[in-house]
BABA-357163 format. One line per field, with one value per residue: residue number from 1; x, y, z of N, C-alpha, C in turn. Coordinates in steps of 0.05 Angstrom, whole numbers. Example, Ala and Ser with C-alpha at 12.3 -4.5 7.8 and 13.67 -1.06 7.14 Angstrom:
BEGIN
k	c(1;2)
nX	c(264;257)
nY	c(-114;-45)
nZ	c(156;142)
caX	c(246;273)
caY	c(-90;-21)
caZ	c(156;143)
cX	c(264;258)
cY	c(-66;1)
cZ	c(156;157)
This chain:
BEGIN
k	c(1;2;3;4;5;6;7;8;9;10;11;12;13;14;15;16;17;18;19;20;21;22;23;24;25;26;27;28;29;30;31;32;33;34;35;36;37;38;39;40;41;42;43;44;45;46;47;48;49;50;51;52;53;54;55;56;57;58;59;60;61;62;63;64;65;66;67;68;69;70;71;72;73;74;75;76;77;78;79;80;81;82;83;84;85;86;87;88;89;90;91;92;93;94;95;96;97;98;99;100;101;102;103;104;105;106;107;108;109;110;111;112;113;114;115;116;117;118;119;120;121;122;123;124;125;126;127;128;129;130;131;132;133;134;135;136;137;138;139;140;141;142;143;144;145;146;147;148;149;150;151;152;153;154;155;156;157;158;159;160;161;162;163;164;165;166;167;168;169;170;171;172;173;174;175;176;177;178;179;180;181;182;183;184;185;186;187;188;189;190;191;192;193;194;195;196;197;198;199;200;201;202;203;204;205;206;207;208;209;210;211;212;213;214;215;216;217;218;219;220;221;222;223;224;225;226;227;228;229;230;231;232;233;234;235;236;237;238;239;240;241;242;243;244;245;246;247;248;249;250;251;252;253;254;255;256;257;258;259;260;261;262;263;264;265;266;267;268;269;270;271;272;273;274;275;276;277;278;279;280;281;282;283;284;285;286;287;288;289;290;291;292;293;294;295;296;297;298;299;300;301;302;303;304;305;306;307;308;309;310;311;312;313;314;315;316;317;318;319;320;321;322;323;324;325;326;327;328;329;330;331;332;333;334;335;336;337;338;339;340;341;342;343;344;345;346;347;348;349;350;351;352;353;354;355;356;357;358;359;360;361;362;363;364;365;366;367;368;369;370;371;372;373;374;375;376;377;378;379;380;381;382;383;384;385;386;387;388;389;390;391;392;393;394;395;396;397;398;399;400;401;402;403;404;405;406;407;408;409;410;411;412;413;414;415;416;417;418;419;420;421;422;423;424;425;426;427;428;429;430;431;432;433;434;435;436;437;438;439;440;441;442;443;444;445;446;447;448;449;450;451;452;453;454;455;456;457;458;459;460;461;462;463;464;465;466;467;468;469;470;471;472;473;474;475;476;477;478;479;480;481;482;483;484;485;486;487;488;489;490;491;492;493;494;495;496;497;498;499;500;501;502;503)
nX	c(21;15;8;30;80;100;129;162;143;138;80;46;42;1;-74;-78;-89;-64;-62;-113;-140;-106;-123;-172;-178;-150;-196;-238;-219;-217;-273;-286;-269;-304;-345;-341;-343;-399;-426;-419;-435;-490;-505;-489;-534;-555;-519;-510;-558;-562;-517;-516;-490;-457;-464;-415;-387;-400;-386;-331;-322;-341;-289;-250;-250;-228;-177;-138;-130;-105;-52;-34;-25;7;52;60;67;127;149;133;159;193;174;130;70;40;42;20;-23;-54;-41;-84;-126;-132;-141;-190;-223;-215;-236;-288;-307;-291;-322;-373;-380;-370;-377;-381;-369;-313;-290;-328;-294;-241;-258;-271;-224;-185;-212;-211;-147;-137;-164;-131;-82;-94;-105;-56;-34;-69;-65;-9;0;-43;-25;25;17;-18;10;17;-32;-48;-87;-130;-146;-137;-181;-220;-211;-223;-278;-296;-299;-354;-379;-380;-406;-456;-472;-469;-502;-548;-550;-561;-611;-641;-645;-638;-660;-690;-661;-613;-559;-511;-514;-507;-459;-431;-424;-382;-345;-359;-337;-286;-272;-275;-231;-196;-189;-178;-133;-88;-77;-57;-12;37;71;133;141;141;180;223;233;255;306;302;330;310;318;317;256;236;250;222;177;187;218;173;126;127;128;74;45;59;56;-1;-19;13;-17;-71;-62;-40;-78;-112;-85;-83;-32;8;21;76;96;70;101;153;156;133;177;222;210;205;259;291;273;288;342;362;338;342;319;266;229;182;150;98;81;65;29;-10;-22;-40;-89;-118;-145;-190;-212;-220;-260;-297;-324;-317;-323;-368;-400;-396;-422;-472;-526;-542;-549;-593;-630;-670;-702;-713;-732;-793;-811;-808;-775;-713;-658;-603;-616;-603;-546;-532;-559;-526;-476;-483;-490;-435;-400;-417;-400;-345;-325;-332;-292;-245;-257;-275;-233;-194;-218;-222;-176;-143;-139;-177;-222;-224;-232;-276;-311;-306;-331;-386;-397;-401;-449;-484;-480;-502;-550;-566;-566;-608;-662;-721;-770;-780;-742;-694;-665;-653;-615;-581;-560;-535;-491;-472;-448;-414;-368;-351;-309;-267;-225;-193;-180;-138;-106;-89;-60;-18;12;17;54;96;126;176;166;146;114;106;95;51;12;10;-18;-75;-71;-60;-107;-147;-123;-128;-186;-206;-185;-199;-249;-294;-299;-308;-357;-391;-387;-401;-449;-469;-453;-483;-537;-533;-532;-575;-611;-609;-617;-667;-698;-686;-707;-712;-663;-634;-650;-641;-588;-524;-464;-405;-363;-295;-263;-222;-237;-247;-284;-351;-422;-462;-525;-563;-590;-616;-642;-673;-708;-737;-772;-834;-881;-886;-838;-794;-804;-789;-739;-717;-730;-690;-648;-648;-651;-594;-563;-579;-553;-505;-485;-484;-446;-403;-398;-361;-308;-307;-308;-265;-223;-237;-215;-157;-151;-158;-111;-78;-84;-73;-14;12;-11;21;76;70;28;-10;28;33;94)
nY	c(-24;44;78;56;50;101;113;147;203;261;292;350;392;430;431;413;391;333;330;328;286;239;248;239;182;154;170;142;88;84;88;38;2;13;2;-57;-60;-34;-72;-122;-111;-102;-154;-198;-214;-247;-278;-312;-337;-370;-403;-418;-384;-368;-314;-291;-318;-286;-237;-250;-258;-210;-177;-198;-175;-131;-133;-151;-115;-82;-115;-114;-62;-34;-75;-61;-7;-6;-16;13;47;35;-8;23;65;55;1;-23;-7;-35;-87;-86;-76;-133;-165;-142;-161;-222;-228;-220;-270;-307;-303;-303;-355;-385;-439;-451;-427;-423;-407;-357;-335;-327;-303;-253;-242;-234;-192;-154;-143;-120;-76;-50;-48;-4;43;42;61;110;146;164;184;232;259;279;305;346;374;422;428;381;355;374;356;301;287;304;270;221;224;197;147;144;159;120;81;102;102;47;26;48;23;-29;-30;-8;-15;-77;-105;-157;-189;-252;-252;-259;-229;-181;-183;-177;-128;-100;-107;-64;-7;-21;-37;22;47;20;23;85;89;77;109;152;180;174;199;218;198;252;247;214;253;290;269;242;185;108;78;117;130;88;92;140;107;72;29;10;24;-14;-65;-60;-66;-110;-149;-150;-169;-217;-252;-253;-277;-321;-344;-366;-397;-429;-434;-455;-428;-423;-414;-371;-332;-347;-326;-273;-253;-249;-226;-174;-171;-166;-117;-80;-81;-64;-13;17;57;72;103;160;188;216;194;142;144;167;125;83;108;96;50;51;92;65;24;49;75;42;-7;-1;11;-36;-71;-38;-44;-96;-86;-53;-72;-104;-51;-24;-59;-59;-12;-20;-16;-31;-41;-24;29;59;65;88;134;153;157;185;235;235;239;286;326;316;334;390;398;433;491;479;453;487;529;508;474;413;375;396;391;340;326;344;322;275;274;279;240;197;220;205;148;131;146;120;77;77;95;91;73;131;161;143;164;210;201;170;217;246;210;205;256;250;218;234;261;229;186;210;252;241;211;264;291;250;259;316;318;284;279;254;198;185;144;98;120;148;114;68;88;79;29;8;25;-6;-60;-67;-64;-101;-147;-140;-100;-111;-175;-168;-139;-177;-214;-202;-195;-253;-279;-241;-258;-313;-315;-284;-312;-370;-350;-335;-362;-421;-469;-461;-449;-494;-519;-491;-476;-471;-528;-507;-454;-423;-365;-301;-280;-324;-375;-390;-403;-397;-386;-427;-420;-454;-488;-451;-436;-482;-469;-455;-407;-367;-378;-364;-314;-295;-313;-271;-223;-224;-224;-174;-144;-153;-132;-74;-65;-70;-27;13;-11;7;63;71;74;125;167;147;163;216;233;227;261;310;316;310;370;400;385;404;460;478;473;521;513;469;452;444;407)
nZ	c(3;-14;30;66;50;54;107;123;101;128;153;150;202;205;188;138;73;64;120;141;104;133;188;189;160;210;240;227;232;285;295;272;316;359;334;340;390;407;380;403;460;447;434;471;505;471;453;510;511;459;470;519;566;630;676;683;646;605;622;618;559;544;572;554;495;512;543;504;471;507;509;448;438;473;465;405;410;421;385;334;312;284;250;228;217;181;164;216;214;172;190;233;208;180;222;238;195;196;257;250;211;246;292;272;245;298;339;396;464;465;410;407;443;427;373;392;420;371;352;390;391;340;351;391;364;325;361;381;328;314;358;374;324;307;357;336;290;308;346;373;399;436;468;460;403;409;439;400;353;391;390;349;379;411;368;332;361;357;307;291;335;320;268;284;320;285;230;229;274;283;262;258;305;279;234;251;274;229;216;229;188;151;167;166;118;95;121;111;56;50;76;39;11;51;83;130;188;217;281;337;374;352;318;342;360;408;452;434;484;525;511;537;593;605;625;655;705;749;719;684;715;729;686;659;701;708;659;652;687;670;618;632;655;611;589;629;653;710;776;783;740;717;756;741;688;685;716;693;640;676;696;649;631;671;670;622;622;677;709;754;735;719;774;771;726;732;770;739;708;747;759;711;719;759;721;675;682;699;656;606;633;652;606;575;593;600;567;587;646;645;626;658;668;624;591;620;592;553;517;476;514;486;468;509;513;466;461;504;481;440;467;487;437;412;451;453;402;420;446;454;471;523;547;547;583;631;641;627;680;717;687;688;745;757;718;744;791;771;743;790;817;771;764;813;810;767;791;818;802;757;706;654;681;681;633;648;685;660;622;662;674;627;613;654;639;589;579;604;583;525;550;589;551;529;573;589;531;533;579;573;526;513;522;477;428;473;531;518;492;534;571;553;540;593;616;587;597;651;657;626;646;701;712;681;680;732;744;722;755;811;801;796;840;871;860;873;925;944;925;954;999;1004;981;987;964;905;891;892;844;806;805;777;764;799;781;763;761;761;808;840;861;840;833;781;751;723;657;622;662;685;648;644;686;726;713;751;785;751;752;801;794;756;779;823;797;766;815;822;779;780;834;821;790;836;854;824;826;862;837;799;850;876;828;828;882;868;830;849;880;844;821;865;873;821;828;870;839;814;772;723;659;592;573)
caX	c(-2;24;10;52;110;113;124;188;141;130;52;50;34;-29;-95;-80;-109;-57;-63;-137;-140;-96;-144;-199;-172;-155;-220;-257;-210;-224;-307;-286;-262;-331;-369;-342;-359;-433;-443;-413;-454;-521;-514;-477;-549;-559;-498;-512;-579;-548;-492;-515;-467;-460;-463;-389;-374;-406;-367;-301;-319;-340;-271;-231;-257;-212;-148;-117;-123;-76;-30;-24;-22;35;74;59;85;156;167;118;172;213;154;116;46;24;39;17;-56;-54;-47;-109;-149;-127;-152;-214;-241;-209;-251;-313;-311;-285;-347;-401;-381;-377;-399;-387;-354;-282;-296;-328;-275;-224;-258;-266;-194;-176;-215;-189;-114;-138;-168;-107;-63;-117;-100;-29;-28;-69;-56;13;1;-57;-6;53;3;-26;26;8;-53;-53;-111;-159;-149;-146;-215;-239;-201;-236;-305;-297;-311;-384;-391;-389;-429;-485;-480;-469;-527;-576;-559;-569;-639;-671;-648;-632;-673;-700;-638;-599;-537;-492;-509;-497;-428;-417;-427;-359;-332;-369;-314;-256;-262;-274;-205;-177;-184;-167;-99;-78;-69;-45;15;40;89;151;136;159;211;242;254;274;326;306;332;292;323;302;235;236;256;198;156;210;215;152;106;135;123;48;29;75;39;-31;-18;17;-34;-89;-52;-36;-109;-129;-71;-80;-4;8;26;103;100;68;120;174;149;139;201;242;205;215;283;304;264;303;369;364;329;357;308;240;206;167;120;74;63;65;2;-37;-23;-58;-118;-133;-164;-222;-223;-233;-282;-320;-327;-319;-331;-399;-410;-394;-445;-503;-550;-554;-553;-611;-645;-698;-718;-718;-761;-817;-823;-823;-754;-694;-633;-579;-621;-591;-519;-531;-562;-504;-455;-485;-477;-405;-397;-415;-379;-314;-316;-332;-269;-228;-264;-280;-212;-181;-233;-220;-160;-146;-142;-195;-243;-227;-241;-307;-323;-308;-353;-407;-401;-407;-481;-496;-479;-520;-571;-576;-578;-633;-680;-746;-782;-763;-721;-667;-651;-639;-590;-564;-550;-512;-468;-456;-435;-388;-347;-346;-276;-244;-209;-184;-161;-120;-86;-74;-42;2;21;34;69;122;136;201;159;138;88;95;84;13;-8;14;-42;-95;-70;-64;-143;-161;-115;-153;-223;-210;-181;-216;-262;-313;-303;-315;-383;-411;-374;-412;-486;-468;-458;-511;-567;-535;-534;-604;-632;-601;-629;-694;-720;-670;-709;-713;-635;-627;-667;-634;-555;-505;-441;-388;-343;-280;-252;-202;-245;-258;-302;-374;-441;-477;-556;-560;-609;-633;-662;-691;-721;-757;-793;-858;-879;-882;-815;-787;-809;-767;-706;-718;-723;-666;-627;-652;-638;-565;-553;-570;-536;-476;-478;-480;-415;-386;-389;-335;-286;-301;-299;-232;-216;-239;-190;-138;-144;-155;-80;-60;-92;-59;11;8;-10;48;87;61;11;-4;28;51;125)
caY	c(-1;69;94;40;54;129;126;170;232;269;313;384;409;446;416;417;370;308;315;318;257;225;247;222;153;148;178;119;68;83;79;11;-10;19;-19;-87;-53;-36;-95;-137;-103;-109;-186;-215;-231;-273;-302;-326;-356;-386;-416;-428;-375;-356;-280;-290;-328;-272;-220;-261;-254;-178;-170;-215;-155;-107;-137;-157;-87;-76;-126;-102;-23;-40;-80;-47;20;-11;-25;19;73;16;-21;41;71;44;-34;-26;-2;-59;-110;-79;-86;-159;-166;-135;-178;-246;-231;-221;-285;-326;-298;-307;-382;-398;-461;-448;-407;-419;-399;-329;-320;-325;-290;-236;-234;-222;-164;-136;-147;-102;-49;-42;-37;19;65;48;80;140;170;176;202;258;279;288;324;369;377;445;426;349;344;381;340;280;294;302;242;201;227;172;120;141;163;92;67;115;95;21;18;52;0;-58;-32;3;-36;-108;-110;-179;-207;-264;-241;-264;-211;-157;-179;-173;-94;-85;-98;-30;15;-31;-31;42;56;4;40;98;81;75;146;166;192;179;213;209;215;277;237;210;275;308;252;225;152;87;72;156;134;62;106;151;89;63;-1;9;17;-43;-83;-62;-70;-137;-169;-156;-179;-245;-258;-262;-296;-351;-358;-368;-411;-451;-439;-460;-402;-414;-408;-344;-320;-339;-311;-240;-240;-261;-199;-148;-164;-156;-92;-67;-83;-45;10;21;71;65;112;181;185;221;177;118;159;167;98;72;122;91;17;52;104;56;11;71;87;18;-34;-6;8;-59;-86;-18;-54;-114;-79;-38;-85;-103;-23;-16;-74;-43;9;-29;-3;-43;-28;-9;54;79;71;101;160;165;151;210;260;241;248;316;345;316;351;410;398;459;507;469;444;518;544;489;455;380;367;405;377;312;323;355;299;249;276;286;207;181;219;188;117;121;161;96;48;79;111;73;92;150;177;132;176;230;188;173;242;256;191;212;283;255;202;241;270;209;172;229;276;229;209;290;297;234;269;341;321;259;278;245;181;182;125;84;130;160;86;49;103;72;2;4;28;-28;-81;-69;-69;-126;-168;-134;-88;-128;-195;-163;-132;-203;-235;-194;-203;-275;-280;-227;-275;-344;-309;-284;-341;-386;-339;-323;-389;-443;-497;-456;-447;-517;-524;-470;-463;-492;-528;-488;-448;-415;-339;-289;-273;-346;-399;-376;-417;-386;-397;-449;-413;-475;-496;-424;-433;-500;-467;-448;-372;-353;-380;-357;-287;-290;-308;-243;-205;-224;-216;-148;-128;-150;-116;-47;-61;-70;-1;22;-17;25;88;76;76;154;173;147;185;246;241;227;286;334;312;322;393;415;382;433;487;477;482;537;502;456;464;415;403)
caZ	c(-6;-16;54;83;43;61;136;125;96;149;151;161;234;207;181;107;51;68;149;145;100;158;213;181;164;242;253;215;243;312;288;267;341;372;318;349;424;411;367;428;482;437;427;490;509;452;459;527;506;443;482;552;581;653;673;698;628;589;630;604;534;544;578;528;483;521;547;488;463;515;495;424;442;488;442;380;415;431;351;314;300;268;230;213;222;156;161;233;212;155;206;246;181;170;247;235;178;216;274;236;203;264;306;253;253;323;343;425;481;455;383;419;460;406;356;401;421;351;344;401;381;324;356;403;343;319;378;375;314;309;377;369;298;314;367;324;262;316;371;390;413;437;485;439;377;413;441;373;344;402;381;335;389;411;340;322;373;350;279;297;341;295;246;293;326;267;204;245;305;285;248;280;315;267;212;268;276;202;210;227;160;135;171;163;89;86;132;88;25;57;86;8;2;77;83;161;199;240;310;344;392;331;300;365;364;436;444;452;511;540;520;550;615;624;633;679;711;762;707;669;737;732;660;659;737;707;629;648;705;659;604;647;669;595;575;649;671;742;780;785;710;711;771;727;661;690;732;671;632;687;695;630;619;687;665;608;631;696;718;762;720;730;799;756;698;752;788;716;702;760;755;695;735;763;696;648;691;706;628;589;646;650;576;570;612;608;561;605;670;642;604;662;670;590;584;628;585;521;500;477;525;477;461;528;506;432;478;515;459;415;476;485;415;406;469;451;378;425;474;460;492;551;564;552;612;659;650;629;702;723;679;692;775;752;706;761;810;752;744;813;812;741;768;836;793;750;804;839;781;746;685;637;699;673;614;667;698;633;621;681;675;599;618;671;628;563;573;612;565;514;561;605;533;527;601;574;507;533;603;575;494;513;523;451;427;486;551;508;488;557;588;544;542;621;619;575;611;675;649;612;659;731;704;664;699;768;747;721;777;831;796;797;867;895;847;892;953;952;923;967;1031;1004;959;984;945;880;892;889;824;779;808;760;783;807;769;769;750;772;831;863;852;841;829;771;748;694;644;618;685;691;628;658;721;724;709;782;793;730;758;823;790;739;799;836;772;762;837;826;760;799;856;806;782;849;859;809;835;881;815;798;873;879;809;840;899;852;809;868;894;820;816;889;866;803;837;885;824;795;752;701;637;578;571)
cX	c(17;29;25;70;117;114;140;178;123;104;54;34;8;-51;-97;-93;-95;-61;-91;-146;-135;-111;-160;-198;-164;-176;-237;-246;-220;-255;-306;-283;-288;-352;-367;-349;-387;-440;-436;-437;-486;-527;-505;-509;-563;-546;-506;-539;-572;-533;-496;-492;-473;-461;-431;-371;-376;-390;-336;-302;-320;-302;-248;-234;-240;-184;-134;-110;-103;-49;-12;-15;-1;59;80;78;112;162;159;129;194;196;138;87;29;17;28;-18;-64;-61;-83;-125;-155;-151;-178;-234;-235;-230;-280;-324;-300;-316;-371;-401;-376;-390;-398;-374;-327;-284;-303;-307;-255;-227;-259;-247;-180;-185;-210;-160;-118;-147;-145;-84;-73;-101;-70;-16;-39;-70;-36;19;-20;-35;13;33;3;-10;27;-19;-68;-84;-133;-166;-145;-172;-226;-236;-225;-267;-310;-306;-337;-391;-396;-402;-454;-491;-478;-493;-545;-579;-572;-608;-656;-671;-644;-642;-680;-678;-621;-572;-511;-487;-497;-467;-410;-416;-401;-342;-342;-344;-282;-253;-265;-243;-186;-168;-174;-135;-85;-67;-54;-25;24;67;111;149;146;185;227;252;261;308;335;305;304;296;308;270;221;239;242;176;165;198;186;133;112;129;93;36;43;56;10;-34;-13;-5;-66;-89;-48;-60;-121;-112;-68;-51;-9;23;59;108;95;88;150;177;151;166;223;241;212;245;296;299;282;330;385;354;335;344;280;220;199;146;100;60;55;30;-16;-40;-45;-88;-129;-149;-192;-228;-238;-255;-301;-330;-329;-325;-362;-412;-418;-420;-476;-521;-562;-559;-574;-635;-678;-713;-732;-741;-788;-828;-823;-803;-732;-681;-613;-586;-606;-565;-513;-543;-538;-471;-460;-484;-441;-400;-395;-406;-350;-310;-319;-314;-252;-229;-264;-255;-191;-189;-227;-198;-157;-154;-170;-219;-242;-238;-265;-325;-333;-329;-386;-413;-405;-436;-499;-505;-496;-542;-590;-578;-607;-665;-700;-752;-766;-738;-696;-647;-639;-618;-573;-547;-530;-492;-463;-439;-408;-365;-341;-318;-250;-218;-184;-164;-136;-94;-71;-50;-23;17;35;51;100;122;159;200;148;109;75;84;50;4;-4;-7;-69;-96;-72;-99;-150;-151;-131;-175;-224;-205;-195;-241;-294;-320;-320;-346;-401;-409;-400;-442;-485;-476;-477;-538;-564;-536;-561;-623;-634;-612;-651;-713;-692;-675;-710;-684;-629;-633;-652;-595;-540;-483;-425;-362;-320;-272;-238;-212;-257;-271;-327;-396;-459;-510;-549;-587;-627;-653;-678;-713;-748;-775;-813;-864;-872;-855;-793;-785;-789;-737;-700;-713;-698;-642;-626;-646;-605;-555;-555;-560;-506;-467;-477;-450;-399;-384;-372;-311;-288;-292;-270;-217;-216;-220;-170;-132;-146;-122;-68;-63;-73;-21;24;16;11;75;92;39;10;0;42;78;129)
cY	c(25;80;77;41;86;137;144;197;239;292;327;379;417;423;410;391;340;304;306;292;237;223;230;187;137;145;145;94;60;75;51;-8;-6;9;-49;-83;-52;-64;-122;-137;-113;-141;-208;-224;-246;-294;-322;-339;-375;-413;-424;-415;-373;-325;-275;-301;-303;-243;-227;-247;-221;-167;-175;-190;-131;-106;-142;-138;-69;-83;-112;-72;-24;-48;-67;-21;15;-14;-12;39;53;4;-1;42;51;20;-33;-26;-22;-81;-104;-89;-111;-169;-162;-157;-211;-253;-241;-248;-314;-325;-313;-335;-396;-422;-463;-421;-398;-398;-365;-321;-311;-307;-254;-216;-223;-196;-144;-128;-121;-75;-31;-30;-9;43;64;66;111;155;185;202;225;266;293;312;345;380;398;438;398;346;350;360;312;282;292;274;222;203;206;147;128;144;140;73;77;102;58;6;22;33;-22;-51;-16;-14;-69;-117;-136;-203;-228;-248;-243;-242;-186;-160;-166;-139;-79;-86;-68;-18;11;-33;-2;50;40;6;64;103;79;98;163;164;201;190;200;221;239;266;233;235;289;287;236;191;131;79;96;139;108;79;122;138;76;30;-8;4;-5;-72;-85;-72;-101;-158;-180;-180;-216;-262;-264;-285;-328;-361;-373;-401;-435;-454;-442;-429;-399;-407;-381;-325;-312;-323;-274;-236;-232;-232;-174;-150;-157;-132;-69;-58;-69;-19;24;53;73;83;143;180;185;210;157;128;154;134;81;85;111;58;33;72;92;35;23;72;59;-3;-23;-2;-15;-77;-71;-38;-80;-104;-63;-46;-87;-69;-22;-25;-69;-22;6;-18;-29;-29;-19;20;74;90;80;132;171;168;183;238;262;247;281;336;338;331;381;416;421;474;505;468;475;533;528;477;426;364;367;400;351;301;328;327;274;247;278;252;189;191;204;163;105;131;123;71;49;80;87;87;108;169;167;144;200;223;180;191;247;241;201;235;272;238;209;241;251;205;192;246;266;226;235;301;278;253;296;335;299;263;260;206;164;163;110;91;135;133;75;59;83;45;-4;4;-4;-56;-86;-75;-92;-153;-165;-124;-102;-158;-190;-154;-152;-220;-221;-200;-236;-278;-267;-255;-307;-345;-300;-304;-361;-371;-338;-352;-409;-470;-487;-450;-472;-522;-515;-473;-486;-505;-505;-486;-433;-387;-326;-282;-296;-364;-388;-407;-403;-396;-404;-431;-432;-487;-475;-431;-460;-494;-454;-420;-357;-353;-369;-318;-279;-290;-289;-223;-195;-217;-188;-131;-128;-136;-79;-44;-59;-48;21;27;2;50;91;79;106;166;172;162;215;249;244;257;316;331;322;356;406;411;394;454;493;481;502;539;488;462;439;423;402)
cZ	c(1;13;72;75;38;88;140;112;114;141;165;185;222;192;155;103;67;99;156;130;126;178;206;180;187;253;253;223;272;312;279;296;353;362;332;381;417;406;389;445;477;430;452;508;497;452;485;526;487;450;513;565;608;647;676;665;602;597;616;576;528;552;554;504;485;524;527;469;475;508;469;431;451;475;418;388;423;405;335;300;278;251;212;218;204;160;189;228;190;174;217;227;184;203;250;223;190;240;268;234;232;283;290;256;274;329;385;442;470;431;388;422;441;384;364;410;403;342;364;403;358;332;376;388;330;332;379;351;316;338;380;338;297;334;358;304;279;346;381;408;420;445;469;418;386;426;420;355;360;403;366;349;395;384;327;333;365;328;277;315;335;282;258;302;308;239;211;269;304;275;268;277;296;239;227;264;250;195;216;205;150;137;166;132;82;99;109;67;31;65;59;7;27;71;122;165;213;261;315;367;368;324;317;379;390;429;447;475;524;534;539;580;622;635;661;686;730;742;689;691;729;711;664;680;717;675;635;670;681;624;609;654;644;584;598;656;706;748;787;764;701;733;749;704;670;706;707;652;648;692;674;622;644;685;640;612;657;710;731;747;732;744;778;736;710;762;762;709;722;764;738;695;742;740;675;657;691;672;615;602;642;625;563;575;618;597;577;635;668;639;625;662;642;581;593;609;554;502;494;491;506;460;478;520;478;444;487;502;450;438;488;462;407;434;463;426;393;450;478;481;514;568;565;576;635;666;646;660;722;714;677;721;772;740;733;782;797;756;766;814;796;754;793;824;784;763;823;821;767;720;671;656;682;653;625;680;686;625;636;670;643;602;634;660;604;559;587;598;547;527;582;584;524;549;592;561;522;565;595;544;493;510;493;450;457;513;542;506;513;572;579;546;570;629;607;587;643;666;644;633;692;725;702;678;729;770;738;746;805;828;797;830;889;886;867;915;959;950;947;994;1026;990;956;960;912;877;881;853;793;783;797;775;783;787;778;758;768;802;849;849;857;831;813;771;725;679;631;636;689;676;631;679;708;717;729;789;777;735;785;817;775;763;812;819;767;788;827;803;770;813;838;799;806;871;849;810;851;865;812;826;883;858;819;858;885;836;824;878;867;812;843;883;847;812;852;861;802;772;731;676;615;573;544)
């Protein structure tokens, strides 16, 4: 491809014709990633019925749509300046096409899992490309343009959700999976003409080792431990093997880098765990969590995700003046407080009030992800693609390994606990054999056994499940509360140093 072979041609920093074409190529590639997300969120219930999946298994499928993203975004960040942004984006295109076919022809849990895994690898590769490309092209307004770029994520959810709910509501879930091919083909054709830049770190002559030192040993330890824990779980490695692999990787990195890393970067890295769970963990589950309320109003739960995504898309396009007025950290602190209120409201309201609660929640989560990327890009330009993408990678890794599975697991455990306490005979009838997850052993409800119950007994199980789903939203509100405290600490830290300024 012409775009692949033009890696060394630097794009002008202003929004000229070439820059605009490149920006929109990146934008549509991001739309393709969110198509996969919205499709998975809308069909996860269908998959649960078709393949008799537990809530935790559904959480694992939602999770594998996220954590391999971290694997690919971080690994590609280590080599992307060598292989070129164009080649990396071509690899993402292949992943998007392959994942659609694997999922469409799935025969059970394992194929669903691996089809979603391939999609997530492609999604992570897309972000490994687009974040440093846009930060380089618009190097004077990084936070603003990263917010505009990431309007492509909610924009894709709106478009994909509308296609599913309006044009394909009664069609088999396999047709819905195929929708991801639409934006994939579009950006695949656009990148033929795209001219990719050399990253600002490379142009400035900052060495590869200096880039790694910005993340440092501590940053590597955090990412490697979580990554190896999940990979080891999937391939059923014994604990000793996990420890050895993690130790070897950490030792190799440490011997080469010989620096602990910047404390501020480590702090930002840790904030991504609650941030990603608040935004993507909740979005992964939102249609399932609010389905009981939406069903009573005669509406599909997917409309709520589309509604919140539309709000996010509009606000991200308008991010420039908002960031200028509040500063990145001030905006993140305010949004954290709003997100707490929104999630608490979602866990309490019923009927049409759920849209009011969803509006508050959307206002809270809108600027989290791209503004954190902007802060990393502005404060750690020497870290190049690695520090920028490690922030996003840590977010996806933490929500994929911990957040999405956690939300499913607390539902399974509460349903099990409530049925055992209130309806022990019914509990004996519907409980499935014990299963294991990262949070330990649990006993889910067997949907096939529930289907065989009488109407009254099914209602008891349904009511118990609905209560568990609402309580899960209340639990998630803890995460933005933690974020609010963290951002206030950062605001005070920078105020003591004369105020927040890009490096």
